[in-house]
ModelCIF file with pLDDT and N, C-alpha, C, O atoms, coordinates in Angstrom:
data_MODEL
#
_entry.id   MODEL 
#
_entity.id                         1 
_entity.type                       polymer 
_entity.pdbx_number_of_molecules   1 
#
_entity_poly.entity_id                      1 
_entity_poly.type                           'polypeptide(L)' 
_entity_poly.nstd_linkage                   no 
_entity_poly.nstd_monomer                   no 
_entity_poly.pdbx_seq_one_letter_code       
;(UNK)(UNK)(UNK)(UNK)(UNK)(UNK)(UNK)(UNK)(UNK)(UNK)(UNK)(UNK)(UNK)(UNK)(UNK)(UNK)
(UNK)(UNK)(UNK)(UNK)(UNK)(UNK)(UNK)(UNK)(UNK)(UNK)(UNK)(UNK)(UNK)(UNK)(UNK)(UNK)
(UNK)(UNK)(UNK)(UNK)(UNK)(UNK)(UNK)(UNK)(UNK)(UNK)(UNK)(UNK)(UNK)(UNK)(UNK)(UNK)
(UNK)(UNK)(UNK)(UNK)(UNK)
;
_entity_poly.pdbx_seq_one_letter_code_can   XXXXXXXXXXXXXXXXXXXXXXXXXXXXXXXXXXXXXXXXXXXXXXXXXXXXX 
_entity_poly.pdbx_strand_id                 A 
#
loop_
_entity_poly_seq.entity_id 
_entity_poly_seq.num 
_entity_poly_seq.mon_id 
_entity_poly_seq.hetero 
1 1  UNK n 
1 2  UNK n 
1 3  UNK n 
1 4  UNK n 
1 5  UNK n 
1 6  UNK n 
1 7  UNK n 
1 8  UNK n 
1 9  UNK n 
1 10 UNK n 
1 11 UNK n 
1 12 UNK n 
1 13 UNK n 
1 14 UNK n 
1 15 UNK n 
1 16 UNK n 
1 17 UNK n 
1 18 UNK n 
1 19 UNK n 
1 20 UNK n 
1 21 UNK n 
1 22 UNK n 
1 23 UNK n 
1 24 UNK n 
1 25 UNK n 
1 26 UNK n 
1 27 UNK n 
1 28 UNK n 
1 29 UNK n 
1 30 UNK n 
1 31 UNK n 
1 32 UNK n 
1 33 UNK n 
1 34 UNK n 
1 35 UNK n 
1 36 UNK n 
1 37 UNK n 
1 38 UNK n 
1 39 UNK n 
1 40 UNK n 
1 41 UNK n 
1 42 UNK n 
1 43 UNK n 
1 44 UNK n 
1 45 UNK n 
1 46 UNK n 
1 47 UNK n 
1 48 UNK n 
1 49 UNK n 
1 50 UNK n 
1 51 UNK n 
1 52 UNK n 
1 53 UNK n 
#
_struct_asym.id          A 
_struct_asym.entity_id   1 
#
loop_
_ma_qa_metric.id 
_ma_qa_metric.mode 
_ma_qa_metric.name 
_ma_qa_metric.software_group_id 
_ma_qa_metric.type 
1 global pLDDT . pLDDT 
2 local  pLDDT . pLDDT 
#
_ma_qa_metric_global.metric_id      1 
_ma_qa_metric_global.metric_value   82.13 
_ma_qa_metric_global.model_id       1 
_ma_qa_metric_global.ordinal_id     1 
#
loop_
_ma_qa_metric_local.label_asym_id 
_ma_qa_metric_local.label_comp_id 
_ma_qa_metric_local.label_seq_id 
_ma_qa_metric_local.metric_id 
_ma_qa_metric_local.metric_value 
_ma_qa_metric_local.model_id 
_ma_qa_metric_local.ordinal_id 
A UNK 1  2 61.00 1 1  
A UNK 2  2 66.00 1 2  
A UNK 3  2 66.00 1 3  
A UNK 4  2 68.00 1 4  
A UNK 5  2 68.00 1 5  
A UNK 6  2 71.00 1 6  
A UNK 7  2 74.00 1 7  
A UNK 8  2 81.00 1 8  
A UNK 9  2 86.00 1 9  
A UNK 10 2 92.00 1 10 
A UNK 11 2 94.00 1 11 
A UNK 12 2 96.00 1 12 
A UNK 13 2 91.00 1 13 
A UNK 14 2 91.00 1 14 
A UNK 15 2 96.00 1 15 
A UNK 16 2 94.00 1 16 
A UNK 17 2 90.00 1 17 
A UNK 18 2 93.00 1 18 
A UNK 19 2 95.00 1 19 
A UNK 20 2 94.00 1 20 
A UNK 21 2 92.00 1 21 
A UNK 22 2 93.00 1 22 
A UNK 23 2 96.00 1 23 
A UNK 24 2 93.00 1 24 
A UNK 25 2 90.00 1 25 
A UNK 26 2 85.00 1 26 
A UNK 27 2 84.00 1 27 
A UNK 28 2 82.00 1 28 
A UNK 29 2 75.00 1 29 
A UNK 30 2 74.00 1 30 
A UNK 31 2 70.00 1 31 
A UNK 32 2 67.00 1 32 
A UNK 33 2 68.00 1 33 
A UNK 34 2 76.00 1 34 
A UNK 35 2 73.00 1 35 
A UNK 36 2 72.00 1 36 
A UNK 37 2 77.00 1 37 
A UNK 38 2 80.00 1 38 
A UNK 39 2 81.00 1 39 
A UNK 40 2 85.00 1 40 
A UNK 41 2 87.00 1 41 
A UNK 42 2 89.00 1 42 
A UNK 43 2 92.00 1 43 
A UNK 44 2 88.00 1 44 
A UNK 45 2 86.00 1 45 
A UNK 46 2 88.00 1 46 
A UNK 47 2 85.00 1 47 
A UNK 48 2 84.00 1 48 
A UNK 49 2 80.00 1 49 
A UNK 50 2 75.00 1 50 
A UNK 51 2 75.00 1 51 
A UNK 52 2 73.00 1 52 
A UNK 53 2 71.00 1 53 
#
loop_
_atom_site.group_PDB 
_atom_site.id 
_atom_site.type_symbol 
_atom_site.label_atom_id 
_atom_site.label_alt_id 
_atom_site.label_comp_id 
_atom_site.label_asym_id 
_atom_site.label_entity_id 
_atom_site.label_seq_id 
_atom_site.pdbx_PDB_ins_code 
_atom_site.Cartn_x 
_atom_site.Cartn_y 
_atom_site.Cartn_z 
_atom_site.occupancy 
_atom_site.B_iso_or_equiv 
_atom_site.pdbx_formal_charge 
_atom_site.auth_seq_id 
_atom_site.auth_comp_id 
_atom_site.auth_asym_id 
_atom_site.auth_atom_id 
_atom_site.pdbx_PDB_model_num 
ATOM 1   N N  . UNK A 1 1  ? 113.962 113.425 82.952 1.00 61.00 ? 1  UNK A N  1 
ATOM 2   C CA . UNK A 1 1  ? 113.978 114.242 84.155 1.00 61.00 ? 1  UNK A CA 1 
ATOM 3   C C  . UNK A 1 1  ? 115.364 114.145 84.756 1.00 61.00 ? 1  UNK A C  1 
ATOM 4   O O  . UNK A 1 1  ? 115.848 113.054 85.054 1.00 61.00 ? 1  UNK A O  1 
ATOM 5   N N  . UNK A 1 2  ? 115.989 115.276 84.929 1.00 66.00 ? 2  UNK A N  1 
ATOM 6   C CA . UNK A 1 2  ? 117.345 115.317 85.471 1.00 66.00 ? 2  UNK A CA 1 
ATOM 7   C C  . UNK A 1 2  ? 117.296 115.892 86.880 1.00 66.00 ? 2  UNK A C  1 
ATOM 8   O O  . UNK A 1 2  ? 116.721 116.956 87.106 1.00 66.00 ? 2  UNK A O  1 
ATOM 9   N N  . UNK A 1 3  ? 117.898 115.185 87.819 1.00 66.00 ? 3  UNK A N  1 
ATOM 10  C CA . UNK A 1 3  ? 117.935 115.711 89.184 1.00 66.00 ? 3  UNK A CA 1 
ATOM 11  C C  . UNK A 1 3  ? 119.207 115.310 89.919 1.00 66.00 ? 3  UNK A C  1 
ATOM 12  O O  . UNK A 1 3  ? 119.214 115.192 91.144 1.00 66.00 ? 3  UNK A O  1 
ATOM 13  N N  . UNK A 1 4  ? 120.241 115.111 89.194 1.00 68.00 ? 4  UNK A N  1 
ATOM 14  C CA . UNK A 1 4  ? 121.530 114.742 89.755 1.00 68.00 ? 4  UNK A CA 1 
ATOM 15  C C  . UNK A 1 4  ? 122.173 115.974 90.364 1.00 68.00 ? 4  UNK A C  1 
ATOM 16  O O  . UNK A 1 4  ? 122.145 117.034 89.738 1.00 68.00 ? 4  UNK A O  1 
ATOM 17  N N  . UNK A 1 5  ? 122.743 115.888 91.541 1.00 68.00 ? 5  UNK A N  1 
ATOM 18  C CA . UNK A 1 5  ? 123.253 117.094 92.194 1.00 68.00 ? 5  UNK A CA 1 
ATOM 19  C C  . UNK A 1 5  ? 124.762 117.124 92.391 1.00 68.00 ? 5  UNK A C  1 
ATOM 20  O O  . UNK A 1 5  ? 125.268 118.011 93.079 1.00 68.00 ? 5  UNK A O  1 
ATOM 21  N N  . UNK A 1 6  ? 125.494 116.183 91.808 1.00 71.00 ? 6  UNK A N  1 
ATOM 22  C CA . UNK A 1 6  ? 126.949 116.207 91.953 1.00 71.00 ? 6  UNK A CA 1 
ATOM 23  C C  . UNK A 1 6  ? 127.585 115.418 90.818 1.00 71.00 ? 6  UNK A C  1 
ATOM 24  O O  . UNK A 1 6  ? 126.944 114.577 90.188 1.00 71.00 ? 6  UNK A O  1 
ATOM 25  N N  . UNK A 1 7  ? 128.852 115.705 90.571 1.00 74.00 ? 7  UNK A N  1 
ATOM 26  C CA . UNK A 1 7  ? 129.598 114.925 89.600 1.00 74.00 ? 7  UNK A CA 1 
ATOM 27  C C  . UNK A 1 7  ? 129.598 115.502 88.208 1.00 74.00 ? 7  UNK A C  1 
ATOM 28  O O  . UNK A 1 7  ? 129.166 116.632 87.981 1.00 74.00 ? 7  UNK A O  1 
ATOM 29  N N  . UNK A 1 8  ? 130.092 114.706 87.278 1.00 81.00 ? 8  UNK A N  1 
ATOM 30  C CA . UNK A 1 8  ? 130.155 115.082 85.873 1.00 81.00 ? 8  UNK A CA 1 
ATOM 31  C C  . UNK A 1 8  ? 129.658 113.928 85.029 1.00 81.00 ? 8  UNK A C  1 
ATOM 32  O O  . UNK A 1 8  ? 129.694 112.769 85.444 1.00 81.00 ? 8  UNK A O  1 
ATOM 33  N N  . UNK A 1 9  ? 129.198 114.261 83.851 1.00 86.00 ? 9  UNK A N  1 
ATOM 34  C CA . UNK A 1 9  ? 128.765 113.238 82.909 1.00 86.00 ? 9  UNK A CA 1 
ATOM 35  C C  . UNK A 1 9  ? 129.971 112.685 82.166 1.00 86.00 ? 9  UNK A C  1 
ATOM 36  O O  . UNK A 1 9  ? 130.933 113.412 81.919 1.00 86.00 ? 9  UNK A O  1 
ATOM 37  N N  . UNK A 1 10 ? 129.931 111.404 81.806 1.00 92.00 ? 10 UNK A N  1 
ATOM 38  C CA . UNK A 1 10 ? 130.954 110.869 80.914 1.00 92.00 ? 10 UNK A CA 1 
ATOM 39  C C  . UNK A 1 10 ? 130.684 111.445 79.530 1.00 92.00 ? 10 UNK A C  1 
ATOM 40  O O  . UNK A 1 10 ? 129.611 111.998 79.289 1.00 92.00 ? 10 UNK A O  1 
ATOM 41  N N  . UNK A 1 11 ? 131.633 111.322 78.632 1.00 94.00 ? 11 UNK A N  1 
ATOM 42  C CA . UNK A 1 11 ? 131.449 111.828 77.270 1.00 94.00 ? 11 UNK A CA 1 
ATOM 43  C C  . UNK A 1 11 ? 130.240 111.177 76.607 1.00 94.00 ? 11 UNK A C  1 
ATOM 44  O O  . UNK A 1 11 ? 129.490 111.844 75.894 1.00 94.00 ? 11 UNK A O  1 
ATOM 45  N N  . UNK A 1 12 ? 130.047 109.898 76.834 1.00 96.00 ? 12 UNK A N  1 
ATOM 46  C CA . UNK A 1 12 ? 128.905 109.185 76.254 1.00 96.00 ? 12 UNK A CA 1 
ATOM 47  C C  . UNK A 1 12 ? 127.592 109.672 76.844 1.00 96.00 ? 12 UNK A C  1 
ATOM 48  O O  . UNK A 1 12 ? 126.626 109.884 76.111 1.00 96.00 ? 12 UNK A O  1 
ATOM 49  N N  . UNK A 1 13 ? 127.544 109.851 78.161 1.00 91.00 ? 13 UNK A N  1 
ATOM 50  C CA . UNK A 1 13 ? 126.328 110.347 78.806 1.00 91.00 ? 13 UNK A CA 1 
ATOM 51  C C  . UNK A 1 13 ? 125.977 111.736 78.298 1.00 91.00 ? 13 UNK A C  1 
ATOM 52  O O  . UNK A 1 13 ? 124.818 112.014 77.990 1.00 91.00 ? 13 UNK A O  1 
ATOM 53  N N  . UNK A 1 14 ? 126.968 112.603 78.210 1.00 91.00 ? 14 UNK A N  1 
ATOM 54  C CA . UNK A 1 14 ? 126.725 113.955 77.720 1.00 91.00 ? 14 UNK A CA 1 
ATOM 55  C C  . UNK A 1 14 ? 126.197 113.912 76.283 1.00 91.00 ? 14 UNK A C  1 
ATOM 56  O O  . UNK A 1 14 ? 125.229 114.601 75.960 1.00 91.00 ? 14 UNK A O  1 
ATOM 57  N N  . UNK A 1 15 ? 126.816 113.119 75.434 1.00 96.00 ? 15 UNK A N  1 
ATOM 58  C CA . UNK A 1 15 ? 126.374 113.009 74.037 1.00 96.00 ? 15 UNK A CA 1 
ATOM 59  C C  . UNK A 1 15 ? 124.942 112.495 73.954 1.00 96.00 ? 15 UNK A C  1 
ATOM 60  O O  . UNK A 1 15 ? 124.165 112.969 73.125 1.00 96.00 ? 15 UNK A O  1 
ATOM 61  N N  . UNK A 1 16 ? 124.583 111.540 74.795 1.00 94.00 ? 16 UNK A N  1 
ATOM 62  C CA . UNK A 1 16 ? 123.223 110.992 74.784 1.00 94.00 ? 16 UNK A CA 1 
ATOM 63  C C  . UNK A 1 16 ? 122.183 112.010 75.244 1.00 94.00 ? 16 UNK A C  1 
ATOM 64  O O  . UNK A 1 16 ? 121.120 112.130 74.635 1.00 94.00 ? 16 UNK A O  1 
ATOM 65  N N  . UNK A 1 17 ? 122.482 112.742 76.313 1.00 90.00 ? 17 UNK A N  1 
ATOM 66  C CA . UNK A 1 17 ? 121.538 113.749 76.809 1.00 90.00 ? 17 UNK A CA 1 
ATOM 67  C C  . UNK A 1 17 ? 121.371 114.862 75.783 1.00 90.00 ? 17 UNK A C  1 
ATOM 68  O O  . UNK A 1 17 ? 120.249 115.236 75.444 1.00 90.00 ? 17 UNK A O  1 
ATOM 69  N N  . UNK A 1 18 ? 122.479 115.387 75.293 1.00 93.00 ? 18 UNK A N  1 
ATOM 70  C CA . UNK A 1 18 ? 122.425 116.471 74.319 1.00 93.00 ? 18 UNK A CA 1 
ATOM 71  C C  . UNK A 1 18 ? 121.740 116.004 73.038 1.00 93.00 ? 18 UNK A C  1 
ATOM 72  O O  . UNK A 1 18 ? 120.935 116.737 72.465 1.00 93.00 ? 18 UNK A O  1 
ATOM 73  N N  . UNK A 1 19 ? 122.051 114.799 72.589 1.00 95.00 ? 19 UNK A N  1 
ATOM 74  C CA . UNK A 1 19 ? 121.418 114.261 71.381 1.00 95.00 ? 19 UNK A CA 1 
ATOM 75  C C  . UNK A 1 19 ? 119.913 114.132 71.534 1.00 95.00 ? 19 UNK A C  1 
ATOM 76  O O  . UNK A 1 19 ? 119.162 114.426 70.604 1.00 95.00 ? 19 UNK A O  1 
ATOM 77  N N  . UNK A 1 20 ? 119.474 113.695 72.697 1.00 94.00 ? 20 UNK A N  1 
ATOM 78  C CA . UNK A 1 20 ? 118.035 113.568 72.934 1.00 94.00 ? 20 UNK A CA 1 
ATOM 79  C C  . UNK A 1 20 ? 117.349 114.929 72.901 1.00 94.00 ? 20 UNK A C  1 
ATOM 80  O O  . UNK A 1 20 ? 116.273 115.069 72.321 1.00 94.00 ? 20 UNK A O  1 
ATOM 81  N N  . UNK A 1 21 ? 117.966 115.927 73.519 1.00 92.00 ? 21 UNK A N  1 
ATOM 82  C CA . UNK A 1 21 ? 117.380 117.271 73.517 1.00 92.00 ? 21 UNK A CA 1 
ATOM 83  C C  . UNK A 1 21 ? 117.370 117.835 72.096 1.00 92.00 ? 21 UNK A C  1 
ATOM 84  O O  . UNK A 1 21 ? 116.382 118.435 71.674 1.00 92.00 ? 21 UNK A O  1 
ATOM 85  N N  . UNK A 1 22 ? 118.460 117.645 71.363 1.00 93.00 ? 22 UNK A N  1 
ATOM 86  C CA . UNK A 1 22 ? 118.515 118.127 69.981 1.00 93.00 ? 22 UNK A CA 1 
ATOM 87  C C  . UNK A 1 22 ? 117.482 117.443 69.093 1.00 93.00 ? 22 UNK A C  1 
ATOM 88  O O  . UNK A 1 22 ? 117.058 118.009 68.086 1.00 93.00 ? 22 UNK A O  1 
ATOM 89  N N  . UNK A 1 23 ? 117.076 116.234 69.457 1.00 96.00 ? 23 UNK A N  1 
ATOM 90  C CA . UNK A 1 23 ? 116.059 115.492 68.704 1.00 96.00 ? 23 UNK A CA 1 
ATOM 91  C C  . UNK A 1 23 ? 114.650 115.823 69.181 1.00 96.00 ? 23 UNK A C  1 
ATOM 92  O O  . UNK A 1 23 ? 113.694 115.135 68.825 1.00 96.00 ? 23 UNK A O  1 
ATOM 93  N N  . UNK A 1 24 ? 114.520 116.879 69.989 1.00 93.00 ? 24 UNK A N  1 
ATOM 94  C CA . UNK A 1 24 ? 113.228 117.355 70.508 1.00 93.00 ? 24 UNK A CA 1 
ATOM 95  C C  . UNK A 1 24 ? 112.550 116.391 71.465 1.00 93.00 ? 24 UNK A C  1 
ATOM 96  O O  . UNK A 1 24 ? 111.322 116.343 71.538 1.00 93.00 ? 24 UNK A O  1 
ATOM 97  N N  . UNK A 1 25 ? 113.345 115.623 72.198 1.00 90.00 ? 25 UNK A N  1 
ATOM 98  C CA . UNK A 1 25 ? 112.780 114.725 73.201 1.00 90.00 ? 25 UNK A CA 1 
ATOM 99  C C  . UNK A 1 25 ? 112.246 115.497 74.389 1.00 90.00 ? 25 UNK A C  1 
ATOM 100 O O  . UNK A 1 25 ? 111.259 115.094 75.006 1.00 90.00 ? 25 UNK A O  1 
ATOM 101 N N  . UNK A 1 26 ? 112.893 116.606 74.713 1.00 85.00 ? 26 UNK A N  1 
ATOM 102 C CA . UNK A 1 26 ? 112.506 117.402 75.869 1.00 85.00 ? 26 UNK A CA 1 
ATOM 103 C C  . UNK A 1 26 ? 113.502 117.234 76.992 1.00 85.00 ? 26 UNK A C  1 
ATOM 104 O O  . UNK A 1 26 ? 114.292 116.291 77.008 1.00 85.00 ? 26 UNK A O  1 
ATOM 105 N N  . UNK A 1 27 ? 113.455 118.149 77.918 1.00 84.00 ? 27 UNK A N  1 
ATOM 106 C CA . UNK A 1 27 ? 114.384 118.125 79.045 1.00 84.00 ? 27 UNK A CA 1 
ATOM 107 C C  . UNK A 1 27 ? 113.697 118.803 80.219 1.00 84.00 ? 27 UNK A C  1 
ATOM 108 O O  . UNK A 1 27 ? 113.159 119.902 80.079 1.00 84.00 ? 27 UNK A O  1 
ATOM 109 N N  . UNK A 1 28 ? 113.714 118.159 81.359 1.00 82.00 ? 28 UNK A N  1 
ATOM 110 C CA . UNK A 1 28 ? 113.118 118.748 82.557 1.00 82.00 ? 28 UNK A CA 1 
ATOM 111 C C  . UNK A 1 28 ? 114.007 118.444 83.746 1.00 82.00 ? 28 UNK A C  1 
ATOM 112 O O  . UNK A 1 28 ? 114.742 117.457 83.757 1.00 82.00 ? 28 UNK A O  1 
ATOM 113 N N  . UNK A 1 29 ? 113.929 119.288 84.726 1.00 75.00 ? 29 UNK A N  1 
ATOM 114 C CA . UNK A 1 29 ? 114.690 119.104 85.946 1.00 75.00 ? 29 UNK A CA 1 
ATOM 115 C C  . UNK A 1 29 ? 114.277 120.163 86.937 1.00 75.00 ? 29 UNK A C  1 
ATOM 116 O O  . UNK A 1 29 ? 113.325 120.905 86.693 1.00 75.00 ? 29 UNK A O  1 
ATOM 117 N N  . UNK A 1 30 ? 114.969 120.246 88.039 1.00 74.00 ? 30 UNK A N  1 
ATOM 118 C CA . UNK A 1 30 ? 114.612 121.290 88.984 1.00 74.00 ? 30 UNK A CA 1 
ATOM 119 C C  . UNK A 1 30 ? 115.845 121.861 89.675 1.00 74.00 ? 30 UNK A C  1 
ATOM 120 O O  . UNK A 1 30 ? 116.808 121.155 89.973 1.00 74.00 ? 30 UNK A O  1 
ATOM 121 N N  . UNK A 1 31 ? 115.780 123.113 89.905 1.00 70.00 ? 31 UNK A N  1 
ATOM 122 C CA . UNK A 1 31 ? 116.720 123.925 90.665 1.00 70.00 ? 31 UNK A CA 1 
ATOM 123 C C  . UNK A 1 31 ? 118.166 123.520 90.411 1.00 70.00 ? 31 UNK A C  1 
ATOM 124 O O  . UNK A 1 31 ? 118.574 123.398 89.256 1.00 70.00 ? 31 UNK A O  1 
ATOM 125 N N  . UNK A 1 32 ? 118.942 123.309 91.459 1.00 67.00 ? 32 UNK A N  1 
ATOM 126 C CA . UNK A 1 32 ? 120.371 123.028 91.338 1.00 67.00 ? 32 UNK A CA 1 
ATOM 127 C C  . UNK A 1 32 ? 120.695 121.719 90.657 1.00 67.00 ? 32 UNK A C  1 
ATOM 128 O O  . UNK A 1 32 ? 121.817 121.526 90.191 1.00 67.00 ? 32 UNK A O  1 
ATOM 129 N N  . UNK A 1 33 ? 119.737 120.820 90.591 1.00 68.00 ? 33 UNK A N  1 
ATOM 130 C CA . UNK A 1 33 ? 119.966 119.548 89.916 1.00 68.00 ? 33 UNK A CA 1 
ATOM 131 C C  . UNK A 1 33 ? 120.181 119.697 88.428 1.00 68.00 ? 33 UNK A C  1 
ATOM 132 O O  . UNK A 1 33 ? 120.609 118.746 87.774 1.00 68.00 ? 33 UNK A O  1 
ATOM 133 N N  . UNK A 1 34 ? 119.898 120.854 87.879 1.00 76.00 ? 34 UNK A N  1 
ATOM 134 C CA . UNK A 1 34 ? 120.091 121.088 86.450 1.00 76.00 ? 34 UNK A CA 1 
ATOM 135 C C  . UNK A 1 34 ? 121.274 122.020 86.202 1.00 76.00 ? 34 UNK A C  1 
ATOM 136 O O  . UNK A 1 34 ? 122.127 121.705 85.372 1.00 76.00 ? 34 UNK A O  1 
ATOM 137 N N  . UNK A 1 35 ? 121.351 123.139 86.885 1.00 73.00 ? 35 UNK A N  1 
ATOM 138 C CA . UNK A 1 35 ? 122.372 124.134 86.557 1.00 73.00 ? 35 UNK A CA 1 
ATOM 139 C C  . UNK A 1 35 ? 123.514 124.228 87.564 1.00 73.00 ? 35 UNK A C  1 
ATOM 140 O O  . UNK A 1 35 ? 124.385 125.084 87.408 1.00 73.00 ? 35 UNK A O  1 
ATOM 141 N N  . UNK A 1 36 ? 123.540 123.396 88.571 1.00 72.00 ? 36 UNK A N  1 
ATOM 142 C CA . UNK A 1 36 ? 124.660 123.405 89.508 1.00 72.00 ? 36 UNK A CA 1 
ATOM 143 C C  . UNK A 1 36 ? 125.518 122.155 89.348 1.00 72.00 ? 36 UNK A C  1 
ATOM 144 O O  . UNK A 1 36 ? 126.410 121.903 90.158 1.00 72.00 ? 36 UNK A O  1 
ATOM 145 N N  . UNK A 1 37 ? 125.254 121.387 88.323 1.00 77.00 ? 37 UNK A N  1 
ATOM 146 C CA . UNK A 1 37 ? 125.963 120.128 88.116 1.00 77.00 ? 37 UNK A CA 1 
ATOM 147 C C  . UNK A 1 37 ? 126.621 120.101 86.738 1.00 77.00 ? 37 UNK A C  1 
ATOM 148 O O  . UNK A 1 37 ? 126.356 120.948 85.885 1.00 77.00 ? 37 UNK A O  1 
ATOM 149 N N  . UNK A 1 38 ? 127.460 119.133 86.552 1.00 80.00 ? 38 UNK A N  1 
ATOM 150 C CA . UNK A 1 38 ? 128.078 118.851 85.252 1.00 80.00 ? 38 UNK A CA 1 
ATOM 151 C C  . UNK A 1 38 ? 128.818 120.059 84.679 1.00 80.00 ? 38 UNK A C  1 
ATOM 152 O O  . UNK A 1 38 ? 128.735 120.325 83.480 1.00 80.00 ? 38 UNK A O  1 
ATOM 153 N N  . UNK A 1 39 ? 129.540 120.789 85.529 1.00 81.00 ? 39 UNK A N  1 
ATOM 154 C CA . UNK A 1 39 ? 130.216 122.005 85.083 1.00 81.00 ? 39 UNK A CA 1 
ATOM 155 C C  . UNK A 1 39 ? 131.377 121.715 84.135 1.00 81.00 ? 39 UNK A C  1 
ATOM 156 O O  . UNK A 1 39 ? 131.866 122.631 83.475 1.00 81.00 ? 39 UNK A O  1 
ATOM 157 N N  . UNK A 1 40 ? 131.821 120.485 84.052 1.00 85.00 ? 40 UNK A N  1 
ATOM 158 C CA . UNK A 1 40 ? 132.900 120.105 83.135 1.00 85.00 ? 40 UNK A CA 1 
ATOM 159 C C  . UNK A 1 40 ? 132.350 119.650 81.784 1.00 85.00 ? 40 UNK A C  1 
ATOM 160 O O  . UNK A 1 40 ? 133.100 119.152 80.945 1.00 85.00 ? 40 UNK A O  1 
ATOM 161 N N  . UNK A 1 41 ? 131.063 119.816 81.574 1.00 87.00 ? 41 UNK A N  1 
ATOM 162 C CA . UNK A 1 41 ? 130.404 119.344 80.348 1.00 87.00 ? 41 UNK A CA 1 
ATOM 163 C C  . UNK A 1 41 ? 129.812 120.515 79.576 1.00 87.00 ? 41 UNK A C  1 
ATOM 164 O O  . UNK A 1 41 ? 128.648 120.857 79.780 1.00 87.00 ? 41 UNK A O  1 
ATOM 165 N N  . UNK A 1 42 ? 130.592 121.137 78.691 1.00 89.00 ? 42 UNK A N  1 
ATOM 166 C CA . UNK A 1 42 ? 130.135 122.350 77.997 1.00 89.00 ? 42 UNK A CA 1 
ATOM 167 C C  . UNK A 1 42 ? 128.907 122.149 77.113 1.00 89.00 ? 42 UNK A C  1 
ATOM 168 O O  . UNK A 1 42 ? 128.077 123.054 77.018 1.00 89.00 ? 42 UNK A O  1 
ATOM 169 N N  . UNK A 1 43 ? 128.765 121.005 76.471 1.00 92.00 ? 43 UNK A N  1 
ATOM 170 C CA . UNK A 1 43 ? 127.579 120.792 75.624 1.00 92.00 ? 43 UNK A CA 1 
ATOM 171 C C  . UNK A 1 43 ? 126.329 120.694 76.496 1.00 92.00 ? 43 UNK A C  1 
ATOM 172 O O  . UNK A 1 43 ? 125.268 121.193 76.120 1.00 92.00 ? 43 UNK A O  1 
ATOM 173 N N  . UNK A 1 44 ? 126.452 120.060 77.644 1.00 88.00 ? 44 UNK A N  1 
ATOM 174 C CA . UNK A 1 44 ? 125.332 119.987 78.584 1.00 88.00 ? 44 UNK A CA 1 
ATOM 175 C C  . UNK A 1 44 ? 124.953 121.382 79.066 1.00 88.00 ? 44 UNK A C  1 
ATOM 176 O O  . UNK A 1 44 ? 123.775 121.739 79.074 1.00 88.00 ? 44 UNK A O  1 
ATOM 177 N N  . UNK A 1 45 ? 125.950 122.173 79.469 1.00 86.00 ? 45 UNK A N  1 
ATOM 178 C CA . UNK A 1 45 ? 125.673 123.524 79.964 1.00 86.00 ? 45 UNK A CA 1 
ATOM 179 C C  . UNK A 1 45 ? 124.993 124.381 78.917 1.00 86.00 ? 45 UNK A C  1 
ATOM 180 O O  . UNK A 1 45 ? 124.186 125.249 79.251 1.00 86.00 ? 45 UNK A O  1 
ATOM 181 N N  . UNK A 1 46 ? 125.311 124.144 77.649 1.00 88.00 ? 46 UNK A N  1 
ATOM 182 C CA . UNK A 1 46 ? 124.692 124.924 76.588 1.00 88.00 ? 46 UNK A CA 1 
ATOM 183 C C  . UNK A 1 46 ? 123.189 124.636 76.501 1.00 88.00 ? 46 UNK A C  1 
ATOM 184 O O  . UNK A 1 46 ? 122.403 125.552 76.260 1.00 88.00 ? 46 UNK A O  1 
ATOM 185 N N  . UNK A 1 47 ? 122.779 123.378 76.692 1.00 85.00 ? 47 UNK A N  1 
ATOM 186 C CA . UNK A 1 47 ? 121.333 123.082 76.595 1.00 85.00 ? 47 UNK A CA 1 
ATOM 187 C C  . UNK A 1 47 ? 120.574 123.590 77.807 1.00 85.00 ? 47 UNK A C  1 
ATOM 188 O O  . UNK A 1 47 ? 119.366 123.812 77.725 1.00 85.00 ? 47 UNK A O  1 
ATOM 189 N N  . UNK A 1 48 ? 121.266 123.783 78.951 1.00 84.00 ? 48 UNK A N  1 
ATOM 190 C CA . UNK A 1 48 ? 120.578 124.324 80.120 1.00 84.00 ? 48 UNK A CA 1 
ATOM 191 C C  . UNK A 1 48 ? 120.540 125.845 80.094 1.00 84.00 ? 48 UNK A C  1 
ATOM 192 O O  . UNK A 1 48 ? 119.732 126.464 80.786 1.00 84.00 ? 48 UNK A O  1 
ATOM 193 N N  . UNK A 1 49 ? 121.409 126.442 79.300 1.00 80.00 ? 49 UNK A N  1 
ATOM 194 C CA . UNK A 1 49 ? 121.486 127.905 79.139 1.00 80.00 ? 49 UNK A CA 1 
ATOM 195 C C  . UNK A 1 49 ? 121.812 128.627 80.441 1.00 80.00 ? 49 UNK A C  1 
ATOM 196 O O  . UNK A 1 49 ? 121.452 129.792 80.608 1.00 80.00 ? 49 UNK A O  1 
ATOM 197 N N  . UNK A 1 50 ? 122.487 127.950 81.359 1.00 75.00 ? 50 UNK A N  1 
ATOM 198 C CA . UNK A 1 50 ? 122.861 128.619 82.580 1.00 75.00 ? 50 UNK A CA 1 
ATOM 199 C C  . UNK A 1 50 ? 123.669 127.742 83.495 1.00 75.00 ? 50 UNK A C  1 
ATOM 200 O O  . UNK A 1 50 ? 123.821 126.541 83.271 1.00 75.00 ? 50 UNK A O  1 
ATOM 201 N N  . UNK A 1 51 ? 124.188 128.372 84.538 1.00 75.00 ? 51 UNK A N  1 
ATOM 202 C CA . UNK A 1 51 ? 124.990 127.638 85.519 1.00 75.00 ? 51 UNK A CA 1 
ATOM 203 C C  . UNK A 1 51 ? 125.075 128.473 86.797 1.00 75.00 ? 51 UNK A C  1 
ATOM 204 O O  . UNK A 1 51 ? 125.254 129.689 86.735 1.00 75.00 ? 51 UNK A O  1 
ATOM 205 N N  . UNK A 1 52 ? 124.947 127.823 87.949 1.00 73.00 ? 52 UNK A N  1 
ATOM 206 C CA . UNK A 1 52 ? 125.191 128.508 89.217 1.00 73.00 ? 52 UNK A CA 1 
ATOM 207 C C  . UNK A 1 52 ? 126.696 128.677 89.381 1.00 73.00 ? 52 UNK A C  1 
ATOM 208 O O  . UNK A 1 52 ? 127.457 127.744 89.129 1.00 73.00 ? 52 UNK A O  1 
ATOM 209 N N  . UNK A 1 53 ? 127.122 129.845 89.795 1.00 71.00 ? 53 UNK A N  1 
ATOM 210 C CA . UNK A 1 53 ? 128.543 130.084 90.037 1.00 71.00 ? 53 UNK A CA 1 
ATOM 211 C C  . UNK A 1 53 ? 128.840 130.064 91.515 1.00 71.00 ? 53 UNK A C  1 
ATOM 212 O O  . UNK A 1 53 ? 129.990 130.248 91.916 1.00 71.00 ? 53 UNK A O  1 
#
């Protein structure tokens, strides 16, 4: 469950989150805590399929 609302992921954090989703672990979150954060993390943004501008 992701609900972080500010900042960026480290390279390791991004790799771990993306790796878990790619391994079919699942991903859940809500509203801006998913697509308004981590804008400097392109692999993360790809798994969310969106971003608030």
